[in-house]
N, C-alpha and C positions, 0 to 999 in steps of 0.2 A: 317128668317122667320117672324121676326116682322115688317119690312121694305117692303117684300112681299104684307103682310097684309094691312100697310100704305098706299102703291101704290095702290092697290086694292080699298081701301075705297076712296081715292082722286080720281081716276079714275070714281067712282061711283057718287061722289060727280060733277065731272065735265061735264059728260054726259049730264044731262039736260041743263046746260049752253051751252054745245057745241051744241046741236040740235037746241036750241032756236036761235043761231046765225048763224047755218047752217056752223058750223066748224066742222073739223075732228081732232082728236087727233093722230098724228104721230108717237110720242114717248114722254116717260115720265119717269125722273129718280130724284132721291133724294140721293145725294151723298155729300160726305163730301170734301173740299178742304181747306187746312189747317186748320183753326181754323174753318172754316164757314161750315156752312149745306147749299145746295142750292136745291132748288125745281124747276126743269125744264120742261117746257110741249112745246112741238113743236106742232103746229098746222097748219093747212093748210083749204084751201078751192078752188073750181073750178075756176080758173084764178089768184090764188095765194091771200096771206092775207098780209094786210097793216099793217102799223106801229099803226093805229088806232083799227084795229081789236084785233092786240096784246094786246094793252092797254084794251079796253073795257073788252075782256075776263080775263085778269089780275085783273081789278078791281073788277068784278063779282065773279071770283074765290077767290080772296083775301080775301072779306067778308065773303063768305061761309065757308070758310077753319077758317077764326078767330071764327066764331059762333060755329062750331060743334068741334073746337079744336083737331084737327085729329093728328097733329105732336107736341110732347111735348117738343121737342127743339128747340131754335130759328134758323131761316132760311130765306134764301133771297129767293123769289119767281121769276122766270125768265119765260117769254114766249116770244117765238120767231118762226118764220117761219123755217121750216126744211131746207132752203137753196137748193142751186141748186143741190146739191149731196144729195138729198133727200134719206133717209133710205128706203130701202122696206122691211116692217115688216110683213104684211098681205097678205094671199093668193091673194085677188082683187088688191092689189097693182101690181103684177105681169101681170093681164090682163089690168089695167089701164094705165099701161105703155110699153105695147108692142110698138116694134119699137124702143125704146130709146137705148141707149148705157148704158151698167151695169157693174158693178164688184162686183162679189161674192168670198165672203171667206168661204170655209168649215170647218167642224171641223176636219175632217182627209183629209190625202192626197186620192187623187183618179186619175183614169186615165180612165178617160170618153170615149176618144176616141180611145183605146185601143193601144196605140203605145207605150207602155212601159215607159211613164214620167210621173210619178206621180206628183202632187202638190196640193195646197190648193187654189188657187188664180185663177178665170177665169174672162176675160172680154170678151164682144161681144154685138151684138145686141140681144135685150130680143124678143123672139119669143113668149113666153107667158107661162102659169103653165097649166099640163094636166095630169091628173090622180096621183098628188101629186109631179109632177116632173117638174122643170124649165127647159126650152127651152132655148138654147143662141147659135147663129151664131157666132163663133169665128171670131174675127177680126184680128187676128196675123197670123205667117206666117203658121201656123199648119191648121188654118180653120176648115171649117166643123162644123155641126151641135152637140152639147153635150147637156147630160141630166142631171141635178143635182137633187136630192131628196131634197125636201123643206124642210123636218126635218132635213138635213145633214149642211144645210145652216148656219153658225156662224154670217154672217153681209153681207149684200148687199146693195150697193149704185146706184144710177144712176150717172152717170159720166157726166161731163161736156163736151159740143159737141161745137166745134168750127167750 
């Protein structure tokens, strides 16, 4: 619970900087790896972010976090792009990336095409989000369009297309 409050506060402090720099916060995590704590922010913008965007944002946010003293332990701040396999987190992501290849993992096994084959992983062309359901045109041998409830998605990412 403390970590969620900390992440909310960090996001609150980052928002004006993101807005001023015309950047989007894709993801935010604060976790321990070995002995060290890492605060990672993944940012993006139309046309993609550059190394300079990441460095400038990191410098600005780092100064604010230092002043506000939000995190009580020592940590490493890392800012980067979400990469080619960008996670899809917000409902608007499912509209923004229509037509792209995606992979979705659900919390529970589903049989969305009614063929008696339950699974948690689905891959295909994103058709969009309607009425709280993500529509995908499957690219595997099963084919066909499936719908998955947005709230039932544990993880979703763009897939790299060759």
